C-alpha positions as CSV (number, residue, x, y, z in Angstrom):
1,M,41.0,135.4,-15.5
2,R,43.9,137.1,-13.8
3,D,42.9,135.3,-10.5
4,R,42.8,131.9,-12.3
5,A,46.2,132.7,-13.8
6,R,47.6,133.4,-10.4
7,E,46.2,130.1,-9.1
8,V,47.9,128.2,-11.9
9,Y,51.1,130.1,-11.3
10,D,51.0,129.3,-7.6
11,V,50.4,125.6,-8.2
12,L,53.3,125.4,-10.7
13,V,55.7,127.2,-8.3
14,Q,54.7,124.8,-5.5
15,F,55.1,121.8,-7.8
16,V,58.7,123.0,-8.7
17,I,59.5,123.4,-5.0
18,D,57.9,120.2,-3.8
19,N,59.5,118.0,-6.5
20,D,62.9,119.7,-6.6
21,I,62.6,120.3,-10.3
22,P,65.9,121.3,-12.0
23,V,66.1,124.5,-14.0
24,A,65.1,123.9,-17.7
25,R,67.8,123.3,-20.2
26,P,65.9,123.5,-23.5
27,S,68.9,123.0,-25.7
28,E,69.5,119.7,-24.0
29,E,65.8,118.8,-23.7
30,K,66.4,118.4,-19.9
31,G,65.1,119.8,-16.7
32,G,62.2,122.0,-16.1
33,I,58.5,121.4,-16.6
34,I,56.2,121.4,-19.7
35,V,52.9,123.1,-19.0
36,G,49.9,122.0,-21.0
37,G,46.3,123.0,-21.4
38,W,43.7,121.7,-23.7
39,S,40.0,122.3,-24.3
40,F,38.7,124.7,-21.7
41,A,42.1,124.8,-19.8
42,S,43.7,126.4,-22.8
43,G,42.0,129.6,-21.6
44,W,43.9,129.3,-18.3
45,M,47.2,128.8,-20.2
46,M,46.5,131.9,-22.2
47,A,45.6,133.8,-19.0
48,L,48.8,132.6,-17.4
49,L,50.9,133.7,-20.3
50,A,49.1,137.1,-20.4
51,H,49.6,137.8,-16.7
52,V,52.7,136.0,-15.5
53,A,54.9,139.1,-15.7
54,E,52.6,140.8,-13.2
55,F,53.2,138.2,-10.4
56,P,56.0,138.9,-7.9
57,I,58.9,136.4,-7.8
58,V,59.1,135.2,-4.2
59,E,60.5,131.7,-3.9
60,V,61.1,130.5,-7.5
61,E,61.6,132.4,-10.8
62,L,59.1,130.2,-12.6
63,G,60.3,131.3,-16.1
64,K,63.6,129.5,-15.5
65,Y,61.8,126.2,-15.0
66,V,59.2,126.2,-17.8
67,R,60.8,124.4,-20.8
68,R,57.7,124.5,-23.0
69,V,54.0,125.6,-23.0
70,I,51.6,123.5,-25.0
71,F,48.0,124.3,-25.5
72,D,45.3,122.9,-27.8
73,G,42.0,124.8,-27.7
74,E,39.3,126.4,-29.7
75,C,40.4,129.1,-32.1
76,I,37.5,131.2,-30.7
77,L,39.5,131.7,-27.5
78,L,42.1,133.6,-29.6
79,S,39.5,135.5,-31.7
80,T,38.5,139.1,-31.3
81,R,35.3,138.5,-33.3
82,T,32.0,138.8,-31.5
């Protein structure tokens, strides 16, 4: 899943660059991006959150642009039960 997380990260960085997204200002509800994943993609969002600190910052410090992360998925993805 780390590789998938890296792919999501790279897409989001490129989106911020290509669309000249302003830095997030959460207190004003302005700027930045809101990242969402539902159903199967919620696993990718969890992978992104788990691995994002491992990825080098090259062009954009993505954390400054993410205003909110929303995911809606099966609880089983968060479960440790087998």
